[in-house]
N, C-alpha and C positions, 0 to 999 in steps of 0.2 A: 827622628822624622822632621822636627822643627829645623834642625841644622841643615838637612838636605834641601828643604824648601827654601831656606834662607840662601844657601849656596846657589840653588837654581835661579832665584831672583837676581842674585848678584851677577851670575853669568849672563842672563838676559840683559841686564843693565849695561854690562861691559860691552856686549855685542852691539847694543843700540848706540852706545857712545862711539865705538869703533866705526860703525856705519856712518854716523854723522861726520866724523872726522874725515873718512874716506870721501864722502860726498862733498864736503867743504873743499877738499883739495882739488876736485874736478870742476868746480863752478867757475865759469868764465863769463866775462863781459860779452854781451851780444856783439856779433860781428856786424860790419856795415851791411852785408847782404841780409842778415837776420833782421836788422833794424828796418830795412826797406820793405821786407816782407811782413813783419809782425806789427810794427808801430802804427801803420795807417788804420788798421781796424780799431785800435785803441783810441786813436785821435777821433775817429768817427763816433766813438762811444763817450766822447768828452773828456778823455784823459789828456793831460797836457804835460809836455816835457818841462821840467823845472830849469829855469835859467841859472846857469853857473853851477849846475850839479847834474850828474847822470842819474836822473830819477824821474818818476811819473807822479802826477798829482791829480786828484779829483775831489770835488766836494759833493756830498750827497745830502739831500734835504728830505726829511720824512714828515709825516703828519704830526707826530709828537715824540716825546722822549721815549715812550715805550717802544715805538717802532724803531727808532734809532738804536736803542739798546739791544733789541732783538736782533737787528742786523749785525751789530758789532759782536754779539755772542756767536752768531753763525760764522762770521769771518774768523773770530778767535779760535773756534774749534778746528776749522780748516787750516789756519795758520800753524796751529800746534801740530797737526798731522804732517804738514809740509816742513816743519821746523824752519819756517820763514815768516817773520812777524812784521806787520806794517808799522810805520810811524803814523800815529793818528791822534786826532784831537776832537773832542765832542763837547758841544754846548747845546743843551736842550734837544732840538730836532735836527741839528746839523752835525755831520761827521766829515772831517777833512782827513784824507788819506794820502800819504806819500809812500811810494814803493821804490826801494833800491836794495841791492844785495851788498851788504857790508863786507862779506867774505871776498868779493872780487872788486869792490870799490866802484860799482856802477850797476847798470841794468843787466839782468840775466834772464834766462828762460823762466826761472822761478817767479820773477816779477810779472812776466806775461801771463803765466798760469794763474797766479793769485789775482791779478787784475781781472782776468776773464771770470774767475769764480765770483769775485766781489760783484761784478756787474750782474751775474746771474741771480745772486741772492738779494740784490738790492730791489728787485721787482717782486719779491714774494709777498 
């Protein structure tokens, strides 16, 4: 029974890995039309395009470290679910976030989705 359970877990792990590889192969940089449609809403939410890099950046300021850390924990859980992780830096109550999709070398729909989620949880 232990071996069956172990084999079952191994199969699920392989399926998950195959799914990630399949998804990574399909990730594409945002088209010009997608940028014109999606980026204005993020600019309105104070996201900025990084000069010299196809990425988005935003700084969040919280009341204290506990709020900043709670925010980062919520983002980390979602990032794990999406298999898409931000570049970030935290000092006390400030969190600096940069989003870009390494698999395609620039902004993708994953970045838009994660930025939207980040904005939603930043006000909780």
